[in-house]
DRENFIVEX-190325 format. One record per residue (C-alpha): residue number from 0; residue in three letters; x negated, y, z negated. Coordinates in nm, 2 decimals. Last residue first. Example, Ala and Ser with C-alpha at 12.3 -4.5 7.8 and 13.67 -1.06 7.14 Angstrom:
<rs>
R:k:r:u:v:w
R:1:SER:-1.37:-0.11:-0.71;
R:0:ALA:-1.23:-0.45:-0.78;
</rs>
This chain:
<rs>
R:k:r:u:v:w
R:202:ALA:0.84:2.24:0.55;
R:201:PRO:0.50:2.32:0.51;
R:200:VAL:0.28:2.06:0.24;
R:199:ARG:0.13:2.29:0.05;
R:198:THR:-0.21:2.40:0.05;
R:197:ALA:-0.25:2.75:0.11;
R:196:ALA:-0.04:2.80:-0.18;
R:195:LEU:-0.16:2.59:-0.44;
R:194:TRP:-0.53:2.73:-0.30;
R:193:GLU:-0.37:3.07:-0.40;
R:192:ALA:-0.26:3.02:-0.72;
R:191:THR:-0.59:2.79:-0.82;
R:190:ARG:-0.79:3.15:-0.65;
R:189:ALA:-0.57:3.35:-0.95;
R:188:GLU:-0.66:3.11:-1.21;
R:187:PRO:-0.98:3.14:-1.15;
R:186:ASP:-1.05:3.53:-1.18;
R:185:PRO:-1.43:3.62:-1.08;
R:184:ASN:-1.44:3.27:-0.87;
R:183:LEU:-1.75:3.06:-0.97;
R:182:THR:-1.51:2.78:-1.08;
R:181:ILE:-1.22:2.77:-0.83;
R:180:ASP:-1.50:2.83:-0.48;
R:179:THR:-1.71:2.62:-0.68;
R:178:VAL:-1.50:2.29:-0.69;
R:177:VAL:-1.26:2.23:-0.42;
R:176:ALA:-1.11:1.93:-0.25;
R:175:ALA:-0.88:1.95:0.05;
R:174:SER:-0.69:1.68:0.17;
R:173:ASP:-0.51:1.45:0.40;
R:172:ALA:-0.84:1.51:0.68;
R:171:GLY:-0.74:1.48:1.04;
R:170:ALA:-0.92:1.79:1.23;
R:169:ASP:-0.54:2.05:1.11;
R:168:PHE:-0.58:2.00:0.82;
R:167:VAL:-0.98:2.13:0.82;
R:166:GLY:-0.89:2.38:1.02;
R:165:PRO:-0.60:2.47:0.84;
R:164:LEU:-0.79:2.50:0.52;
R:163:ARG:-1.06:2.77:0.61;
R:162:GLU:-0.92:3.05:0.46;
R:161:PRO:-0.81:2.88:0.22;
R:160:ASN:-1.19:2.77:0.09;
R:159:LEU:-1.42:2.50:0.14;
R:158:GLY:-1.74:2.50:0.14;
R:157:GLY:-1.82:2.12:0.11;
R:156:ILE:-1.53:1.87:0.06;
R:155:ALA:-1.30:1.71:0.25;
R:154:VAL:-1.06:1.40:0.14;
R:153:LEU:-0.94:1.14:0.41;
R:152:PRO:-0.60:0.91:0.28;
R:151:ARG:-0.60:0.57:0.36;
R:150:ALA:-0.43:0.51:0.73;
R:149:GLY:-0.70:0.44:0.94;
R:148:ILE:-1.07:0.48:0.81;
R:147:MET:-1.24:0.51:1.18;
R:146:GLU:-0.98:0.74:1.30;
R:145:LYS:-1.01:1.00:1.01;
R:144:TRP:-1.39:0.99:1.01;
R:143:GLU:-1.42:1.03:1.35;
R:142:GLY:-1.16:1.38:1.28;
R:141:ILE:-1.33:1.48:0.95;
R:140:ARG:-1.65:1.43:1.24;
R:139:GLU:-1.54:1.75:1.45;
R:138:LEU:-1.49:1.96:1.19;
R:137:GLY:-1.83:1.97:1.00;
R:136:GLN:-2.03:1.78:0.91;
R:135:PRO:-2.30:2.02:0.73;
R:134:ALA:-2.62:1.84:0.76;
R:133:TRP:-2.71:1.62:0.50;
R:132:PRO:-2.98:1.65:0.20;
R:131:MET:-2.72:1.82:-0.02;
R:130:LYS:-2.88:2.10:-0.30;
R:129:LYS:-2.57:2.09:-0.48;
R:128:LEU:-2.24:2.38:-0.52;
R:127:VAL:-2.36:2.58:-0.29;
R:126:THR:-2.20:2.41:-0.02;
R:125:PRO:-2.25:2.52:0.37;
R:124:TYR:-1.95:2.30:0.54;
R:123:VAL:-1.79:1.97:0.54;
R:122:PRO:-2.07:1.84:0.26;
R:121:GLY:-1.88:1.64:0.32;
R:120:LEU:-1.60:1.30:0.32;
R:119:ALA:-1.44:1.15:0.08;
R:118:VAL:-1.28:0.81:0.14;
R:117:TYR:-0.98:0.73:-0.02;
R:116:ASP:-0.77:0.35:-0.14;
R:115:PRO:-1.10:0.21:-0.12;
R:114:ASP:-1.20:-0.16:0.05;
R:113:HIS:-1.54:-0.21:-0.10;
R:112:LEU:-1.66:-0.27:0.23;
R:111:LEU:-1.51:0.08:0.39;
R:110:ALA:-1.78:0.21:0.13;
R:109:ARG:-2.08:0.03:0.26;
R:108:TYR:-1.97:0.11:0.60;
R:107:LEU:-1.89:0.49:0.55;
R:106:GLU:-2.21:0.52:0.34;
R:105:ALA:-2.42:0.39:0.72;
R:104:HIS:-2.19:0.59:0.88;
R:103:ASP:-2.29:0.94:0.72;
R:102:HIS:-2.18:1.10:0.39;
R:101:THR:-1.93:0.89:0.26;
R:100:SER:-1.87:0.96:-0.10;
R:99:VAL:-1.58:0.65:-0.25;
R:98:GLY:-1.22:0.69:-0.39;
R:97:LEU:-1.14:0.38:-0.62;
R:96:ARG:-0.75:0.36:-0.72;
R:95:LEU:-0.70:0.19:-1.09;
R:94:GLY:-0.52:-0.17:-1.16;
R:93:ALA:-0.71:-0.26:-1.44;
R:92:ARG:-0.85:-0.59:-1.19;
R:91:ARG:-0.94:-0.33:-0.94;
R:90:ILE:-1.21:-0.12:-1.15;
R:89:ALA:-1.34:-0.47:-1.27;
R:88:ALA:-1.38:-0.64:-0.95;
R:87:VAL:-1.53:-0.27:-0.88;
R:86:ASP:-1.83:-0.33:-1.08;
R:85:ALA:-2.01:-0.03:-1.06;
R:84:ASN:-2.37:-0.05:-0.99;
R:83:ALA:-2.41:-0.05:-0.59;
R:82:LEU:-2.09:0.22:-0.62;
R:81:ASP:-2.27:0.46:-0.80;
R:80:GLY:-2.55:0.51:-0.60;
R:79:GLN:-2.29:0.56:-0.31;
R:78:GLY:-2.11:0.85:-0.50;
R:77:LEU:-1.78:0.67:-0.66;
R:76:HIS:-1.42:0.80:-0.76;
R:75:VAL:-1.25:0.59:-0.99;
R:74:PHE:-0.87:0.69:-0.99;
R:73:ASP:-0.55:0.68:-1.26;
R:72:CYS:-0.69:0.71:-1.57;
R:71:GLY:-0.60:0.44:-1.86;
R:70:THR:-0.88:0.52:-2.13;
R:69:ASP:-1.06:0.18:-2.10;
R:68:ILE:-1.08:0.14:-1.80;
R:67:ALA:-1.20:0.51:-1.67;
R:66:VAL:-1.43:0.48:-1.98;
R:65:GLN:-1.59:0.16:-1.77;
R:64:TRP:-1.60:0.41:-1.47;
R:63:HIS:-1.80:0.67:-1.53;
R:62:ASP:-1.88:0.77:-1.18;
R:61:ASN:-1.60:1.04:-1.12;
R:60:VAL:-1.28:1.04:-1.32;
R:59:VAL:-0.99:1.07:-1.09;
R:58:LEU:-0.66:1.19:-1.30;
R:57:GLN:-0.33:1.27:-1.10;
R:56:CYS:-0.15:1.55:-1.25;
R:55:GLY:0.25:1.59:-1.38;
R:54:HIS:0.17:1.86:-1.65;
R:53:ARG:0.19:1.61:-1.94;
R:52:ARG:-0.02:1.32:-1.81;
R:51:CYS:-0.27:1.54:-1.71;
R:50:LEU:-0.36:1.73:-2.02;
R:49:ALA:-0.33:1.41:-2.21;
R:48:LYS:-0.65:1.24:-1.97;
R:47:ALA:-0.86:1.51:-1.97;
R:46:ALA:-0.83:1.52:-2.39;
R:45:ALA:-0.94:1.15:-2.31;
R:44:VAL:-1.16:1.19:-2.06;
R:43:GLU:-1.38:1.50:-2.25;
R:42:HIS:-1.38:1.26:-2.57;
R:41:ARG:-1.49:0.98:-2.41;
R:40:LEU:-1.78:1.21:-2.25;
R:39:VAL:-1.88:1.39:-2.55;
R:38:ASN:-1.92:1.05:-2.75;
R:37:GLU:-2.08:0.85:-2.47;
R:36:PRO:-2.33:1.12:-2.44;
R:35:PRO:-2.28:1.37:-2.12;
R:34:ASP:-2.49:1.24:-1.78;
R:33:LYS:-2.30:1.42:-1.50;
R:32:ILE:-1.90:1.58:-1.59;
R:31:ARG:-1.70:1.54:-1.38;
R:30:LEU:-1.30:1.53:-1.43;
R:29:GLN:-1.16:1.54:-1.10;
R:28:VAL:-0.78:1.64:-1.06;
R:27:LEU:-0.51:1.58:-0.86;
R:26:LYS:-0.12:1.78:-0.89;
R:25:VAL:-0.22:2.11:-1.02;
R:24:GLY:0.07:2.35:-1.06;
R:23:LEU:-0.09:2.61:-1.20;
R:22:PRO:-0.06:2.41:-1.57;
R:21:VAL:-0.36:2.16:-1.44;
R:20:LEU:-0.57:2.52:-1.47;
R:19:ARG:-0.70:2.59:-1.81;
R:18:ARG:-0.64:2.29:-1.96;
R:17:ILE:-0.85:2.10:-1.69;
R:16:TRP:-1.09:2.38:-1.68;
R:15:ALA:-1.13:2.27:-2.09;
R:14:ALA:-1.11:1.94:-1.99;
R:13:SER:-1.43:2.01:-1.79;
R:12:ASP:-1.64:1.95:-1.57;
R:11:VAL:-1.38:2.02:-1.22;
R:10:ILE:-1.27:1.90:-0.92;
R:9:LEU:-0.93:2.01:-0.78;
R:8:TYR:-0.78:1.80:-0.55;
R:7:PHE:-0.57:2.02:-0.32;
R:6:ARG:-0.35:1.81:-0.02;
R:5:ASP:-0.16:1.54:-0.32;
R:4:LEU:-0.29:1.26:-0.26;
R:3:ALA:-0.06:0.87:-0.11;
R:2:VAL:-0.25:0.60:-0.17;
R:1:THR:-0.16:0.36:0.11;
R:0:MET:0.03:0.01:0.03;
</rs>
């Protein structure tokens, strides 16, 4: 059964961000915390899960699949390095959905071997989030990836903003992920409202 993803995919690094932004109407959020102490991670995931449940939002946990299982989250998202070390069978047995990052054809092939519920492609445009060894993928690659992954959702990420979303969706993306365009904005709440408006499904 094909999973349905909201067109607006927010990515943040703390439950505090979720507390601020999810009540505005966000329905899909990823908690991505790099290398936290175990007790901090579990506290953050539990707090995020409670907030998301209260507001009808799906929670994706990045990398930390065992904590996601223990907390009863909706999704786990794995990068290529984490995919090699994760127990995908355990994730499936627990009933969690799986998303996987891809940046080139070899990574897409590797991801599809695990039958993910969605595939992420990036960076579509240059991004300030982290130093990337990959050149920007561009809109044409979105269409190519969509043809290759079939009915499963395609998430575009990297350098996106509301002004670029029409091209991203027209190219074939099902969902658009954002980090710094919101978290580095002087008014994250107002920028979130712009993203919500820009990703609303046309009537």
